[in-house]
C-alpha positions as CSV (number, residue, x, y, z in Angstrom):
1,M,91.7,181.0,30.3
2,V,88.4,181.9,32.5
3,R,88.6,179.7,35.5
4,S,92.1,180.6,36.4
5,F,91.3,184.3,36.8
6,L,88.2,183.3,38.3
7,L,90.1,181.3,40.8
8,N,92.2,183.9,41.1
9,Q,89.6,186.3,43.1
10,V,88.6,184.0,45.5
11,K,91.6,183.2,45.9
12,L,92.4,187.1,47.0
13,S,89.5,187.7,48.0
14,E,87.4,186.3,51.8
15,D,85.1,188.6,51.6
16,W,82.2,188.2,49.3
17,D,78.5,190.1,49.9
18,V,76.4,187.2,48.5
19,V,77.4,182.9,47.9
20,V,75.6,181.7,45.9
21,I,75.9,177.3,46.2
22,G,74.3,176.1,42.7
23,G,75.0,176.4,39.1
24,G,71.2,175.9,37.7
25,A,69.2,178.1,36.4
26,T,67.8,179.2,39.7
27,G,70.9,179.8,41.5
28,L,72.4,181.2,38.4
29,G,69.2,183.9,38.0
30,C,70.8,184.9,42.2
31,V,74.2,185.4,40.8
32,M,73.4,187.0,38.0
33,D,70.5,189.6,39.8
34,A,72.9,190.4,42.6
35,A,76.1,191.2,41.0
36,T,73.5,194.3,38.2
37,R,72.8,195.4,41.8
38,G,76.2,195.9,42.4
39,Y,76.5,193.4,45.8
40,K,80.1,191.1,45.3
41,T,78.7,188.2,44.3
42,L,80.2,184.7,44.5
43,L,78.2,181.1,43.2
44,V,79.8,178.0,43.8
45,E,78.6,174.8,41.7
46,Q,79.8,170.9,42.4
47,A,79.8,169.9,39.0
48,D,78.6,172.4,35.7
49,F,76.8,174.8,35.2
50,A,73.4,173.4,34.2
51,K,74.3,169.8,34.7
52,G,70.9,168.6,36.7
53,T,67.6,169.5,35.9
54,S,68.4,172.8,34.7
55,S,69.9,171.1,30.8
56,K,67.4,168.4,30.9
57,A,64.2,170.6,30.5
58,T,61.0,170.1,27.6
59,K,63.1,173.4,26.4
60,L,59.6,175.4,26.6
61,L,59.7,179.4,27.5
62,H,55.2,179.1,28.8
63,G,52.9,180.4,30.7
64,G,52.0,176.5,31.7
65,V,48.6,175.9,30.0
66,R,48.3,172.9,32.3
67,Y,48.7,175.0,35.2
68,M,46.0,177.3,34.0
69,A,43.6,174.1,34.1
70,Q,44.6,173.4,38.0
71,G,43.2,177.4,38.8
72,D,47.1,178.4,39.2
73,L,46.4,181.6,37.4
74,S,48.6,183.3,39.1
75,L,51.4,181.3,38.7
76,V,50.5,181.6,34.9
77,K,50.2,184.9,34.7
78,E,54.1,185.8,36.5
79,A,55.4,183.1,34.2
80,C,53.9,184.3,30.7
81,H,55.6,188.4,31.6
82,E,58.3,186.6,32.8
83,R,58.1,184.8,29.2
84,G,57.9,188.1,27.4
85,L,60.8,189.6,29.1
86,L,63.6,186.5,28.6
87,L,62.2,186.5,24.1
88,K,63.1,190.2,24.1
89,N,66.6,190.4,26.1
90,A,67.5,186.4,24.3
91,P,66.5,186.6,20.9
92,H,69.0,184.7,20.0
93,L,67.9,181.5,22.6
94,T,64.4,181.8,22.2
95,R,62.0,181.8,19.5
96,N,58.1,182.7,19.6
97,T,56.5,178.6,17.6
98,S,53.4,177.6,16.8
99,F,51.6,174.9,19.1
100,V,48.9,173.1,17.7
101,I,46.4,171.0,19.5
102,P,44.5,168.4,17.4
103,N,40.7,168.0,18.6
104,Y,38.9,164.9,18.5
105,T,35.6,165.8,19.7
106,Y,33.9,169.2,18.6
107,F,34.1,169.8,22.7
108,D,37.2,169.9,22.6
109,N,37.7,172.2,20.1
110,I,35.1,174.7,22.3
111,L,36.9,174.4,25.0
112,Y,40.4,175.1,24.1
113,T,39.9,177.7,22.0
114,V,37.9,179.6,25.0
115,G,41.2,178.5,27.2
116,L,43.6,179.4,25.5
117,K,41.9,182.7,24.7
118,F,41.9,183.2,29.1
119,Y,45.5,182.2,28.4
120,D,46.4,185.4,25.5
121,F,44.4,187.0,28.5
122,L,46.9,186.5,30.8
123,A,49.9,187.3,29.4
124,G,48.6,191.3,28.7
125,K,51.3,193.2,26.8
126,L,54.1,190.7,26.4
127,S,52.0,188.5,24.5
128,L,53.1,186.3,22.4
129,G,49.9,186.5,19.5
130,K,46.4,185.4,19.7
131,S,45.6,182.2,19.8
132,R,43.2,180.6,17.4
133,Y,40.3,178.2,16.0
134,V,41.4,176.1,12.7
135,N,39.8,173.9,10.8
136,S,40.7,170.2,10.2
137,K,43.2,170.7,6.7
138,N,44.8,174.0,8.3
139,T,45.5,171.6,11.5
140,L,46.4,169.2,9.4
141,E,48.9,171.4,7.5
142,M,50.7,172.8,10.7
143,L,51.1,169.2,11.5
144,P,50.9,166.7,8.0
145,T,51.7,164.1,10.3
146,V,49.0,164.7,12.5
147,K,45.7,161.5,12.4
148,P,43.5,162.8,10.4
149,N,40.5,160.0,11.6
150,G,38.6,161.4,13.1
151,L,40.0,165.6,12.9
152,K,37.4,168.1,13.8
153,G,39.4,170.7,14.0
154,G,42.4,172.4,16.2
155,V,43.4,175.3,18.1
156,V,46.5,177.8,17.5
157,Y,48.2,179.5,20.7
158,Q,51.8,180.1,20.7
159,D,54.2,179.9,23.3
160,G,58.0,180.4,23.8
161,Q,61.7,177.8,23.6
162,F,64.7,177.8,24.5
163,D,67.3,175.7,24.4
164,D,68.1,175.7,27.9
165,A,72.3,174.7,28.8
166,R,73.2,177.8,27.1
167,L,70.5,180.4,28.0
168,A,72.6,179.5,31.7
169,L,75.6,179.1,30.5
170,N,75.2,183.2,29.2
171,V,73.4,184.4,32.6
172,A,77.1,183.1,33.4
173,Q,78.9,185.3,31.9
174,T,76.3,187.9,31.6
175,A,76.9,187.7,36.1
176,V,80.6,187.5,35.1
177,E,80.6,190.3,33.1
178,N,78.9,192.3,36.3
179,G,81.3,192.1,38.4
180,A,80.3,188.3,40.1
181,C,82.8,185.3,40.4
182,V,81.3,181.8,39.0
183,L,83.1,178.5,39.7
184,N,81.7,175.2,38.8
185,Y,83.8,172.0,39.5
186,T,83.3,173.6,43.5
187,K,82.1,171.6,45.8
188,V,80.6,173.5,49.7
189,V,82.5,170.8,51.9
190,G,80.7,172.7,54.8
191,L,79.3,176.0,56.9
192,L,80.5,178.3,58.3
193,K,78.8,180.0,61.2
194,D,79.6,182.8,63.7
195,E,78.6,183.4,68.1
196,K,75.1,183.3,67.0
197,G,75.1,179.7,65.1
198,K,74.3,182.0,61.9
199,V,75.5,181.2,58.2
200,S,78.8,183.3,57.9
201,G,79.9,181.4,55.1
202,V,80.9,178.8,53.0
203,K,83.2,175.5,53.0
204,I,84.7,174.9,49.9
205,K,86.9,172.5,47.4
206,T,87.4,173.5,43.8
207,M,88.5,170.2,41.1
208,E,92.7,171.8,41.6
209,S,93.0,171.1,45.2
210,D,91.9,169.0,48.2
211,D,92.5,172.1,50.2
212,V,89.5,173.4,51.6
213,I,88.8,177.1,51.6
214,E,86.9,179.4,53.8
215,I,84.8,181.9,52.0
216,R,82.6,184.9,53.8
217,A,79.1,185.9,53.4
218,K,76.9,188.4,54.3
219,V,74.3,186.3,53.0
220,V,74.7,182.3,51.9
221,I,71.6,181.5,49.0
222,N,70.9,177.6,48.9
223,A,70.2,177.4,45.5
224,T,70.6,173.8,44.9
225,G,67.6,172.6,42.8
226,V,66.7,168.8,43.7
227,Y,69.5,168.9,46.3
228,A,69.0,171.9,48.0
229,D,67.8,169.5,51.2
230,N,71.7,168.2,51.2
231,V,72.2,171.6,52.1
232,L,69.6,172.1,54.3
233,Q,71.3,168.8,56.3
234,L,74.8,170.7,56.7
235,D,73.0,173.5,58.2
236,K,71.0,171.3,60.4
237,P,71.7,167.7,60.7
238,G,67.9,166.7,60.8
239,A,66.0,169.0,59.2
240,P,62.4,168.7,57.0
241,H,62.9,167.6,54.0
242,M,61.5,170.2,51.5
243,V,62.2,169.4,48.1
244,K,60.2,166.2,46.4
245,P,61.9,165.3,43.1
246,S,59.8,164.5,40.2
247,Q,60.6,163.1,37.0
248,G,60.7,164.3,34.0
249,V,61.3,162.1,31.0
250,H,62.2,163.3,27.4
251,I,62.7,161.6,23.5
252,T,65.3,163.4,20.5
253,I,63.4,161.7,17.5
254,D,64.2,163.0,13.9
255,R,62.3,165.8,12.9
256,S,60.2,163.6,9.5
257,F,57.7,162.4,11.8
258,L,56.7,166.2,12.4
259,P,58.0,168.1,9.6
260,G,58.1,172.5,9.8
261,E,58.3,174.4,12.1
262,N,54.9,173.8,14.2
263,A,55.3,171.9,17.7
264,L,52.1,169.7,18.7
265,M,50.6,170.1,21.8
266,I,48.7,167.2,24.1
267,P,46.5,168.6,26.8
268,K,45.4,165.5,28.1
269,T,47.1,161.3,27.8
270,S,45.8,157.8,29.2
271,D,46.5,159.1,32.5
272,G,46.1,163.1,32.5
273,R,49.6,164.7,32.4
274,V,50.6,167.4,29.1
275,L,52.7,165.6,26.6
276,F,55.1,168.0,23.9
277,A,56.6,167.3,20.7
278,V,58.9,169.9,19.9
279,P,60.7,171.6,17.0
280,W,64.4,171.7,18.2
281,H,67.8,171.9,16.4
282,D,66.7,170.3,13.6
283,K,64.8,167.3,15.8
284,L,61.4,166.5,17.2
285,I,61.5,166.6,21.2
286,L,58.9,164.3,22.6
287,G,58.5,164.4,26.1
288,T,57.9,164.8,29.4
289,T,56.4,162.4,32.4
290,D,56.0,163.1,35.7
291,T,57.4,160.7,38.2
292,L,57.7,161.2,41.8
293,R,61.1,159.4,42.6
294,D,62.3,158.7,46.2
295,H,66.0,160.8,45.8
296,A,67.8,163.2,43.8
297,E,70.4,161.1,41.7
298,L,72.7,163.7,39.2
299,E,71.8,161.5,36.5
300,P,68.2,160.1,36.6
301,R,67.7,157.2,34.3
302,A,64.8,156.8,32.0
303,L,62.6,154.0,33.7
304,D,61.4,151.2,30.6
305,E,57.3,152.4,31.5
306,E,58.1,156.4,30.7
307,I,59.9,155.8,27.5
308,D,56.7,153.3,26.1
309,F,54.3,155.6,28.0
310,I,55.7,159.0,25.0
311,L,56.1,156.5,22.1
312,T,52.7,154.8,22.3
313,T,51.0,158.8,23.2
314,A,52.7,159.6,20.3
315,Q,51.8,156.8,18.1
316,Q,48.6,157.3,18.6
317,Y,48.2,161.0,17.8
318,L,50.9,160.5,14.7
319,T,50.1,158.4,11.1
320,K,54.3,158.1,11.2
321,K,55.0,156.7,14.4
322,P,57.8,156.2,15.9
323,T,59.6,153.4,17.9
324,K,62.5,152.7,19.8
325,D,64.4,151.7,16.6
326,D,63.8,155.2,16.3
327,V,64.7,157.5,19.4
328,L,69.1,158.8,18.8
329,A,68.5,160.2,22.8
330,I,67.3,160.2,25.4
331,F,67.8,162.5,28.6
332,A,65.8,163.0,31.9
333,G,65.4,165.9,34.5
334,L,64.1,166.4,37.6
335,R,61.8,169.0,38.7
336,P,63.2,170.6,42.7
337,L,59.4,170.6,43.1
338,A,58.0,171.7,47.3
339,A,57.0,169.3,49.3
340,P,53.5,168.9,49.7
341,Q,52.0,169.7,53.3
342,G,50.8,166.3,53.1
343,E,50.1,162.8,52.3
344,G,48.0,161.6,48.8
345,K,49.5,164.6,47.0
346,N,50.6,163.5,43.7
347,T,53.1,165.1,42.0
348,K,50.6,166.0,38.9
349,E,48.8,168.7,41.4
350,I,52.2,169.9,43.7
351,S,52.7,174.0,42.4
352,R,55.4,175.1,40.0
353,S,55.7,178.0,42.1
354,H,58.7,178.8,43.9
355,K,59.2,178.8,48.2
356,I,61.6,181.0,50.1
357,I,62.8,179.4,52.7
358,V,64.5,181.4,55.8
359,S,66.2,179.1,57.9
360,D,67.0,179.9,62.2
361,S,70.4,180.0,60.7
362,D,69.9,182.8,57.8
363,L,70.5,180.6,55.1
364,I,68.2,181.2,51.7
365,T,66.5,178.5,50.7
366,I,65.0,178.8,47.0
367,I,63.0,175.9,45.6
368,G,60.0,174.8,43.0
369,G,59.4,177.1,40.0
370,K,60.5,176.2,36.6
371,W,63.1,177.3,33.6
372,T,60.8,180.6,32.6
373,T,60.7,182.3,35.7
374,F,64.3,182.1,37.1
375,R,64.9,185.8,36.5
376,R,61.4,186.3,38.9
377,M,62.5,184.1,41.7
378,A,66.3,185.9,42.1
379,Q,64.5,188.7,42.0
380,D,62.4,187.5,44.9
381,T,65.5,186.3,46.6
382,I,67.4,188.9,46.9
383,D,64.8,190.8,47.8
384,K,64.2,188.5,50.9
385,V,68.0,188.8,51.9
386,I,66.8,192.9,51.8
387,E,63.7,192.4,53.6
388,L,66.3,191.0,56.3
389,N,68.6,193.3,56.4
390,K,71.7,191.3,54.8
391,L,71.8,193.8,52.6
392,P,71.5,197.2,51.7
393,N,68.8,198.4,49.6
394,K,69.5,198.0,46.0
395,P,67.0,198.0,43.0
396,C,66.4,194.8,41.4
397,K,68.1,195.3,37.6
398,T,67.8,191.8,35.3
399,E,64.1,193.2,33.7
400,E,65.4,194.9,31.0
401,L,68.8,193.3,30.7
402,H,70.5,192.0,27.9
403,I,71.9,187.9,27.6
404,H,75.0,187.7,27.3
405,G,75.1,186.7,23.2
406,Y,71.9,189.0,22.5
407,D,72.3,189.6,19.3
408,A,68.7,191.9,18.5
409,T,69.1,191.1,14.2
410,V,69.6,186.8,14.6
411,N,68.3,184.8,11.7
412,H,67.4,181.7,13.2
413,N,68.2,179.9,10.1
414,E,72.4,180.3,10.7
415,D,74.7,177.6,11.2
416,L,75.5,178.7,15.0
417,Y,73.0,181.3,15.6
418,F,72.6,180.0,19.3
419,Y,76.0,181.8,19.9
420,G,74.3,185.6,19.2
421,S,77.0,188.3,19.5
422,D,79.5,185.1,19.9
423,R,78.6,183.8,16.4
424,A,81.7,186.4,15.0
425,E,84.3,184.8,17.5
426,I,83.5,180.7,16.2
427,L,83.6,181.9,12.3
428,K,87.7,183.7,13.5
429,L,88.6,180.8,15.1
430,E,87.4,178.7,11.1
431,N,89.2,181.8,9.6
432,E,92.5,181.6,11.2
433,K,92.7,178.2,11.5
434,P,90.5,176.2,8.7
435,E,90.9,173.4,10.7
436,L,89.0,173.9,12.6
437,A,86.0,174.9,10.2
438,E,85.8,171.2,9.9
439,K,82.0,169.4,11.2
440,L,81.9,167.0,14.1
441,L,79.6,165.0,11.8
442,P,79.1,165.8,8.4
443,Q,74.8,166.7,9.6
444,Y,75.7,168.5,11.7
445,E,76.4,172.0,12.5
446,Y,79.1,171.7,15.2
447,T,82.1,172.3,14.3
448,Y,85.9,171.8,15.8
449,A,85.6,175.3,16.6
450,C,82.6,174.9,18.1
451,V,85.2,172.9,20.6
452,V,87.9,175.7,21.1
453,F,86.1,178.1,22.5
454,A,84.1,176.5,24.5
455,V,87.3,175.9,26.4
456,R,88.7,178.9,26.3
457,K,85.3,181.5,26.7
458,E,82.8,179.6,28.5
459,M,84.5,177.4,30.9
460,A,84.2,174.1,30.4
461,L,86.6,171.5,32.0
462,K,85.2,167.7,31.1
463,L,84.0,166.3,27.5
464,E,80.7,166.2,28.6
465,D,80.5,169.6,29.9
466,V,81.2,170.0,25.9
467,L,79.3,167.7,24.5
468,A,76.7,168.3,26.8
469,R,76.1,171.4,26.6
470,R,78.2,173.8,25.0
471,I,77.0,171.9,21.8
472,R,73.9,169.6,22.5
473,L,75.0,167.3,20.9
474,L,74.8,164.3,23.1
475,L,70.6,165.5,23.6
476,L,70.1,165.1,19.8
477,D,72.2,162.1,19.0
478,A,73.9,159.7,21.4
479,H,75.2,157.3,19.3
480,G,76.6,160.7,17.7
481,A,78.2,161.9,20.5
482,V,80.1,159.2,21.3
483,A,81.6,158.6,17.8
484,V,83.2,162.5,18.3
485,A,84.1,161.6,21.6
486,E,88.1,160.9,21.3
487,K,89.0,163.6,18.4
488,V,86.5,166.5,21.0
489,A,88.9,165.8,23.6
490,T,91.9,165.3,22.0
491,V,91.3,168.9,21.7
492,M,90.2,169.8,24.3
493,A,93.2,168.2,26.3
494,K,95.8,170.5,24.3
495,E,93.6,173.6,25.1
496,L,94.1,172.5,28.6
497,G,97.2,171.6,28.5
498,K,96.2,167.5,29.4
499,D,98.2,164.5,28.3
500,E,96.6,161.7,26.7
501,S,96.0,159.7,29.4
502,W,93.8,161.9,29.9
503,V,92.4,162.3,27.1
504,N,91.1,158.7,27.5
505,Q,90.1,158.9,31.3
506,E,87.4,161.7,29.2
507,V,87.1,159.0,27.2
508,A,85.7,155.8,29.0
509,D,83.6,158.6,31.1
510,F,82.1,160.0,28.5
511,K,80.5,156.4,26.9
512,E,79.7,155.2,30.8
513,L,77.8,158.6,31.1
514,A,76.2,158.2,26.5
515,K,74.1,154.4,27.4
516,I,72.4,157.1,29.9
517,Y,70.8,159.0,27.0
518,Q,71.4,155.7,25.0
519,F,69.3,151.8,24.2
């Protein structure tokens, strides 16, 4: 199994060039960047890869129309560039999507037509296509269920969308293929320091043992997102807080509420937020919110007022009006915003730009940012390490690096297309054992071969890893995920060599978790 091979790497080698703490988008970007430059690199994650925020995004690869309105043009330009690179490097997980803004005043037609032309300009050579004004008839053709009364036209622009947890996994696999070691369910319990008080490594515990393993490293990178302050406290108790968690909630409903391939974008809601309705895995994702939270939680819960806000706003724009009874799943993530310097700043006004902090101990902390710019955040972080003379200077190689699963001929209309080049292995499993070709649920494309593959090749260790992140059933249909939990756990147990008590515990844990995702 992949994990035993990676655990052996850790046990056989105590000295590393780089240790990255955190297996979300930022940490995985850092380990991929460092490994491809040729540094000996280890990543440790206390839960599963992308367990937190990085599996609960709005599924958009975007420059950020909203950030342009705030005047953060450098972030928009950077994000548009990175968006273009990701569509080239991971075509099996990304796609170019048309977003439509329905306008109910002639002024908005002019405002968004002009504004989005500037968005096109900032994208430069990696633009996904030109934005354009469309009349009310064409707007209704593109968004069949949008409210027709008072519609004055619309503006269409191009942006990207993706599968976040699958991308996180494929980035981890890319890092491993380039010599890195990545371990989920491995917790940092302390930092090592030399006689000068400089960080010289980490103390870790794996899920297999309570033994503390000491790992020495030339540099340690704290890429733990909303948990960055926890590591900073390990380094220096009482250190000031650097991260402000902001909650973003999403609701999954049936695609019939907005048929077709186009996404809806509402640029200004009742409280100034942006709301999206995005087709994803044959469902529709509605979101998001921006709610300041006091502390980070591994499984944040959507607030009733957030759910009400999303549904109420969607009802104002759609002729087929979603209610709570139509919700298939609810998921919430916490954005790791760089804490504002000064009181009273609203989370909607905090820049999504990233920041790199170098502590007195030489601990490197990367905070802020967003999925779209994860590759650039990683490049900047490793460049900073080199600038500090922690590592020999080697150039970044990720700009044109194909992500694991890359398939230039991918057909997004095929079942399981998001496996990319790995899809052939899934089909091979199904041919070898026809019972694995059975679908978990008739209405979804996932088969039991996906479960076996997740354990054998994708480092899945828990039932939740499979149902929430290797396949996305928990986020698409929470009740459906619960319905298949026992059978999936049984298949996993056979692969992992676990007994019936393991199955029972995993199913019980998963059912408890699923309550957060359903009404």
